[in-house]
N, C-alpha and C positions, 0 to 999 in steps of 0.2 A: 504494500500500500504506500502511496505517496501523498504527503501532506505539504501544502504550501502555507507558510506563516508570514503574514504581513500586517502592517498597522499604519494608521495615519501619523503625520509628523508629530503632533502634540500629545499623542497617547502615551500614558505611562504603560510600560510594557510588562510589568510584573504579572498582572492578571493573564495577559495573552500567553506569556511563556509558561506559566503554571498550567494552564489548560492544555497547551500544546504538548508539554512534557508528559502529562497524564495520558493523553491520547496516544502519543508515540510509544509509551512503555506498555500499552495494552496489547500490541501486536508487533509484527515485524514491519516497521515503518521507516521510510526514508523521508527526511524533513528537508524542505527547501526554505531557507530564510530569504525573503525577497523584499527589497526596498526599491521603490521607483523614485528617481530624482528628476528634477527639472533639467532640461537641456542646458540651461544657463547656470547650473550649480557651480559654485566656486570649488577650487581644489581643496580648500579647508573643509567645506561641507562634505565633499566626497570622502575625504580621509576620516572624518568623524563618523560618517555612516558605516564605512568599512570596519572601523574599530568596534562599533556596536554590533554589527552582524557577526564578526569574528568572536566577540565575547559570548554571544548566545550560542554560537556553534560549539565553542569549547565546553560550555556548561553541559550541553546536550551530549556531546561525545564522551564526557566524563561519566555520564549515566548510561553509556552503551548505545546511544542512538546515532545512527548514520545520518550525517547532515551535509548540506552544501549551502553556500551563501551566493547570492546573486544581486548585484547592484545594477539596476536597469536605468540606463540613460538613453532612451530612445525617442524622446520628444513627444511621448504620449501622456495623456492624463493618467494619474495614478491608478484609478480604477480600471481603465482600459489596459494599461500595462500589466496589471496583476492578472486580469482575465486572459489576456493573450498568452502570457508566460505559462499560466496553468494549463492551457490547452496544448501549447507546444510541448510541455513535459508530461502530458497525460496524467495530470494530478487527479487524485481520487477525492480530495477534500481541501477546502480552503478554510483556514482559521484567520479571521480578520479582526484586529483590535480597532475599536472606534471610540470616539468621544461623543458625548451628547451634543447635538447641534439644535439650535432653534429653527423654527420653520423658515424664518427670514434668512438665516444663514444658509440653509439648504437651497433656498430659492436663488440667492445671490451667487453663492460659490459652488453650487452643485453638491452632490453627495456621492463620494467614492463608494461608501458602503452600499448605497442603493444600487449603483451601477453594477458592482460586483455581485450582489445578491441576484439581481435580475438577469444578468448576462452570462454568468458562469455556467459552464457545462456540467459542473459537479456540485455536490452539496456545499453550502457555506455555513460555517459556524461563526457567528459574531460574538465578540467578547467586549462588553462595555467597560471602559476605564472608570475606575473609582476616584 
């Protein structure tokens, strides 16, 4: 089984990673940690994201979970990037961390979570940040 783990920029990742680790330890699972960055991301931002991805990868590997990290800089919206990557890798489930947004926030900025839930080819488990 393949699980993709992703989250919005401002989401605290502890809840997301806790849920993902529990799911990964239930069966023979390969985990893809995926983060989509804007095409104009600075070198410092990219380095910081890579550090975070590698940190989570190391924690999961210490627990015996096979992992890969992928930093996506393809010029797509975050939701579209996650859905496309999931399809390319034939992922069986997406675990997506999200923050609570107001209705106006969703209207103005769009909702990555909504896009992923509606467009993904596989089940999506959303984890709300506390």
